[in-house]
Residue, then its C-alpha position, 0 to 999 in steps of 0.5 A: m523401650t519399643k522404637h515407634v516407626a512411621v512408614l510413609y508409603g504410597g504416594w501419588s507419583s507413577e510408582r504408587e502401587v510399587s510404594l504400597v507394596s513396599g510399604r505394607n511389606c516393611a511395615k509387617t517385618l518391622e512389626e515382627s521384629g518388635y518395632e511399634v508400627t504405624l503406616i502412613d498412606v501419603e496424600h497430596d496433602l501436607t497438612a495431613l502429613i504432618a498431622a499423621l507425624d505428630p506426635a513424632p515417631d522415632v524414625v520414618f521409615n520411607a517407603l516412597h517412590g518416584r517423584h515427590g517421595e524421593d526427590g528431596k521434597i519429603q526428606g526436607l519436610l523430614d528435616i524441618l521437622e527434626i525427625p529421623y529418617t531412613h535412605s538418603g538426605a535431601l540433596a542426595s535424593a534430588l541429585a540422584m533423581d535428577k538424571p542429568m545433573a547425576k550424570r555430570l556427577f558420575a562423569a567428575a568422578a571418572i564413572p562412565c556413563p552413556d553418552g547423552r543430552i536434555v533436548r525440548r520435546e519438538e527438537l526430537a520430534n523433528g529429527p534424532v538428535i543423536d545416531p540411532p540406537y538411542v534411549i529416550k528417558p524422562p530427566n526425573e522419573g524412576s523404575s523405567v517410567g517413560v523409557r523407550i528405545v529407538l532402534e535403526g530404522d525406527n520411523r514411529p514419532p517417539l514422543d507422541d503420547w509423552p506426558f512428562g514434559d517439554l525436557v527428555l534426556v536422550e542417551s546413547y543406546i548401550p548394547g549388552r547385559e543389564l547390572t545392578v548392584g546393591v548398596m548398604g553404607d559403605r559395602a557393595l552387596g553384590v552384582t546381579e544380572l537382569r534377563t528379560h523375558e521379552g524386550f528390555y527390563d522395563y517397569a513391567a519386567k521390574y514387578e510383574e512375576g515371570r517377566a525377568t530372571h535374575l542371576c545372583p550373582a550375575p555371571i560375569p568374570d570377577e574384574i567386571a563384577d568388582l569394577a561394577m560394585e567400585y562404580a556403584l560404591k563410588a556413585h553412592e558415596t559422590l552423591g552423599c547417598r546414605g542407608v542402601s541404594r541401588a546403581d544399574l548398570r550396562y556391560d556392553d560386551t558384544g564386542g567380546q570380554p572384558g568388555d566395558l561398563y556404563m553407569l545408568e542410574i541411582n536408586t536412593q529407595p530402592g523397592m523392598t517388594p517380594l521382586s525386588l533386588v536389594p533384598e534378593v543381593a542381601a540376602h546372598a551376602g547373608i543378610d536376611f529381608p528382618q535383618l536388612v530392614s531392621w539395620i535400615v532403621e536403626d542407620a536413620s538420621c536426620p542433619r541438624 
């Protein structure tokens, strides 16, 4: 019997456009792999979503990105409806999206993270709360949305156009290199280094062609690659993630090798666009995109 998969995509977060691309890409591949597929563009209307999921599909493929789709809310609804779904469950999704809470759990698991603290906008507007250079970011957004780097001697007001609420996560800036690790179930797939052509690895660098170079496998010492994969898998397990996830790290080798690794965050629903990192590292590990997407569907579950 053909398995019916409903692909949730779109949504109303700041990452809607990326989700649309991920969803269409996965739906097309699933159809070509023999699944019956229904695409559901999730709008800010719970009644409409519940209606679209009746009769219930065999599996929901959650291709939503960002708030409301990746933070435990949609996962909680699917738990109530008792529909198996892909990627992490409600608790792991909520923990991963809440960066300060995730950092606490990582620290308890002996995974190094940059020093940081949560402050209110007005406190930061009155002057630096940690020595520059530092990074400011929303506590609960993804894809580097809202991330800004404040360098030494930078006197511009950092939050004059901040649309992300009253709370701000301020972290020490870690110099060096940007690394990412894809995790699939109980296996770290490999390490990719990301080199931007301009600025840091922001939203544009992640999703616009020609903004960054992906080096897979990363040209780093074997011991650092092994440690990055160890941290990524440990973070995945610490938060209780399932399916695929992606860990973003900084590798500071500015003082010489071997250098130091720092965990930045875990993404529980990594992008599935043509420029996305998990499909790329999976391919390097011998898992092509149809195999990856089919594995994600077959791995779907629902807590009972």
